C-alpha positions as a printed Julia matrix, in Angstrom:
265×3 Matrix{Float64}:
  18.51    3.04  58.21
  15.03    1.62  58.68
  13.81   -1.35  56.68
  10.17   -2.44  56.83
   8.57   -5.68  55.66
   4.84   -6.26  55.24
   2.69   -8.99  53.77
  -0.02   -6.72  52.42
  -2.32   -9.54  51.25
  -3.11   -7.54  48.13
  -1.48   -4.14  47.58
  -4.46   -2.84  45.63
  -6.79   -3.55  48.53
  -4.5    -1.74  50.99
  -4.15    1.23  48.64
  -7.89    1.39  47.93
  -8.56    1.49  51.67
  -6.29    4.53  51.87
  -3.91    2.74  54.23
  -0.7     2.51  52.2
   0.46    6.12  52.41
  -0.35    6.49  56.13
   1.68    3.34  56.82
   4.7     4.86  55.08
   4.22    8.24  56.76
   4.05    6.6   60.19
   7.06    4.29  59.89
   9.23    6.43  57.59
  11.13    3.48  56.08
  14.16    3.87  53.85
  13.28    0.57  52.18
   9.9    -1.19  52.04
   9.7    -4.91  51.31
   6.26   -6.25  50.43
   4.92   -9.76  50.03
   1.69  -11.12  48.57
   1.25   -8.05  46.39
  -1.24   -9.96  44.2
  -0.74   -7.5   41.34
   1.31   -6.66  38.31
   3.07   -3.3   38.49
   0.94   -1.8   35.72
  -2.26   -2.61  37.64
  -1.66   -0.01  40.33
  -0.06    3.41  40.5
   1.55    3.65  43.92
   1.92    7.25  45.07
   4.97    7.06  47.3
   7.16   10.08  46.64
  10.89    9.5   46.84
  10.8     5.73  46.36
  11.92    3.67  43.38
   9.8     0.58  42.68
  10.95   -2.94  41.9
   8.46   -5.78  41.4
   8.5    -9.56  41.0
   4.93  -10.5   40.22
   3.54  -13.98  39.83
   2.6   -15.17  36.37
  -0.78  -16.11  37.81
  -2.85  -12.95  38.17
  -3.96  -11.9   41.62
  -1.56  -14.28  43.37
   1.61  -14.11  45.45
   4.26  -11.57  44.36
   6.9    -9.41  46.03
   8.07   -5.82  45.69
  10.74   -3.48  47.02
  10.36    0.3   47.32
  13.66    2.02  48.01
  14.76    5.61  48.6
  18.28    4.65  47.52
  18.95    3.14  44.1
  20.23   -0.42  44.59
  23.36   -1.54  42.8
  21.3    -4.32  41.26
  17.9    -6.0   41.57
  17.24   -9.64  40.68
  14.1   -11.78  40.71
  13.79  -15.39  41.8
  16.16  -17.98  43.19
  19.22  -17.52  40.99
  21.05  -20.62  42.13
  24.21  -21.85  40.44
  22.96  -25.44  40.73
  19.27  -24.85  40.2
  18.77  -28.26  38.57
  19.02  -29.87  42.02
  15.76  -28.18  42.98
  13.08  -29.02  40.46
   9.97  -27.52  42.03
   7.41  -27.85  39.29
   4.67  -30.37  38.99
   2.86  -30.05  42.3
  -0.8   -29.15  42.5
  -0.12  -25.49  43.2
   2.26  -24.65  40.33
   5.93  -23.77  40.1
   7.2   -21.53  42.93
   9.77  -20.1   40.53
   6.94  -18.48  38.57
   5.13  -17.19  41.64
   7.14  -14.01  42.29
   8.3   -15.21  45.69
  11.83  -13.8   45.89
  13.22  -10.36  45.09
  16.8    -9.3   45.89
  18.27   -5.8   46.01
  22.02   -5.33  46.32
  23.31   -2.36  48.31
  26.95   -1.37  48.88
  27.4    -3.36  52.11
  24.63   -6.01  52.02
  22.09   -7.89  49.97
  18.43   -7.44  50.92
  16.11  -10.32  50.08
  12.34  -10.22  50.46
  10.6   -13.59  50.37
   7.08  -14.98  50.41
   7.62  -18.59  51.44
   5.17  -21.17  50.08
   2.46  -22.12  52.56
   2.35  -25.82  53.47
  -1.46  -25.64  53.03
  -4.09  -26.79  55.49
  -3.9   -30.38  54.24
  -0.07  -30.19  54.25
  -0.18  -30.81  50.5
   2.8   -28.52  49.93
   4.82  -29.52  52.99
   7.05  -31.97  51.14
   7.9   -29.39  48.48
   8.68  -26.87  51.17
  10.76  -29.18  53.37
  12.77  -31.02  50.74
  13.06  -28.38  48.04
  12.11  -24.81  48.89
  13.75  -24.35  52.3
  17.08  -25.98  51.29
  17.14  -24.06  48.0
  16.41  -20.74  49.67
  19.1   -21.31  52.31
  21.62  -22.22  49.61
  20.69  -19.04  47.75
  21.29  -16.94  50.87
  24.65  -18.63  51.42
  25.54  -18.04  47.79
  24.88  -14.32  48.27
  26.67  -14.29  51.62
  29.86  -15.48  49.95
  30.02  -11.99  48.4
  28.66   -9.77  51.18
  26.35   -9.97  54.24
  22.65  -10.7   53.77
  19.44   -9.36  55.26
  16.34  -11.34  54.45
  12.78  -10.63  55.45
   9.22  -11.51  54.75
   6.45  -13.96  55.41
   8.25  -17.23  56.16
   4.98  -19.01  56.96
   6.34  -20.69  60.08
   6.29  -20.06  63.81
   9.78  -21.05  64.91
   9.27  -21.71  68.64
   6.35  -22.15  71.06
   6.72  -18.47  71.95
   5.9   -17.54  68.35
   2.23  -18.47  68.45
  -0.54  -18.08  70.99
  -1.63  -21.73  71.05
   1.38  -23.95  70.37
   0.03  -27.15  71.93
  -3.12  -27.25  69.8
  -1.23  -26.42  66.6
   1.55  -29.01  66.72
   1.72  -30.72  63.34
  -0.48  -28.17  61.61
   0.61  -25.95  58.73
   3.05  -23.33  59.98
   4.01  -25.35  63.04
   5.16  -28.73  61.76
   8.55  -30.11  62.77
   9.62  -29.92  59.12
   8.87  -26.21  58.82
  10.41  -25.39  62.18
  13.52  -27.37  61.28
  13.74  -25.38  58.06
  13.82  -22.16  60.06
  16.3   -23.6   62.53
  18.6   -24.35  59.61
  18.77  -20.61  58.9
  19.79  -20.01  62.51
  22.31  -22.85  62.47
  23.81  -21.34  59.33
  24.52  -18.14  61.26
  21.5   -15.97  60.49
  20.12  -14.0   63.44
  16.41  -13.53  64.19
  16.66   -9.82  64.92
  13.41   -9.48  66.84
  14.66  -11.91  69.47
  17.72   -9.75  70.13
  15.4    -7.28  71.85
  12.16   -9.1   72.71
  11.64  -12.42  74.49
   8.58  -14.43  75.42
   5.21  -14.77  73.73
   2.48  -12.3   72.85
   4.41  -10.83  69.9
   2.56  -11.76  66.72
   2.45  -10.62  63.09
  -0.49  -12.6   61.67
  -4.0   -13.26  62.96
  -6.84  -15.34  61.61
  -9.84  -13.42  60.33
 -12.09  -15.55  62.54
 -13.18  -15.28  66.18
 -11.82  -11.75  66.67
  -8.34  -13.26  66.79
  -6.56   -9.97  66.23
  -8.41   -8.02  68.9
  -7.72  -10.89  71.32
  -4.1   -11.13  70.1
  -4.44  -14.83  69.32
  -1.82  -14.83  66.6
   1.37  -16.17  65.1
   4.79  -14.59  64.52
   5.56  -15.69  60.97
   7.05  -12.46  59.54
  10.73  -11.9   60.23
  13.96   -9.99  59.62
  17.08  -12.17  59.78
  20.61  -10.94  59.19
  24.04  -12.43  58.69
  25.82  -12.69  62.01
  28.39  -10.16  60.79
  25.62   -7.54  60.63
  24.09   -8.27  64.03
  26.23   -5.65  65.82
  24.68   -2.99  63.56
  21.09   -3.84  64.53
  19.68   -1.01  66.66
  16.05   -2.1   66.8
  13.65   -4.74  65.52
   9.93   -4.24  66.04
   6.44   -5.48  65.24
   3.88   -2.79  64.31
   0.62   -4.47  65.28
  -1.27   -1.16  65.17
  -0.9    -0.89  61.38
  -4.07   -2.19  59.76
  -4.98   -3.17  56.21
  -3.91   -6.81  56.07
  -4.19   -9.96  58.17
  -0.44   -9.43  58.72
   1.18   -6.38  60.29
   4.52   -4.84  59.31
   7.82   -5.66  60.97
  10.85   -3.38  60.95
  14.61   -3.42  61.32
  16.76   -0.41  62.16
  20.42   -0.61  61.19
  23.27    1.62  62.25
  24.86    2.98  59.09
């Protein structure tokens, strides 16, 4: 079973460039998880034969959003962070709006696991959203994953907007303390690992040079001056079923490239 995750940075733009169908034909995923769709479902007709569509779009038009395209009908699909104690995590009131209304989380339940696609809030260049992320979003999202895991194993994927270790970005020394590489964001990712979730890419690939996002400036992508901020993590109980985890840097259409996970069924 192959699962693919991609921050498309606007699904309409990717489709209009004629790059969406070739991406699917090349990778042949059973499930596609998308982030930053920047569209409502009615705004685009996606021609992907054999897939069912599930969307969680932001209330704000042209912003954020997630989607899942699946060849197999999930047992259930839910939008948002459906926490039992959601009142502990009041996330409204910051300058960028309420993350709960931004279409950032979409969960599909399958017979032997939950699949969660997430578009984690960016800390912003001035770190204006770092506090929200560190004290509210990351703890709430981890609690949500643990809540799901109490029922069955969890796979989660998407743009987590953080490079976990120095090997996950080309220039770690010059980016210390900047958005995507602050100690707060890295600690948030480490909390997933400490809770038992496995970064599947690192099962198979070590060292640097493996990136999923590149700046649009200074020919960063052609020079491979990038960041690994897109991930597949799985519950430890699923790690023995992971056959492959890859980055598909050759797939164009976004400033991110897709990442994939292959599971033994």
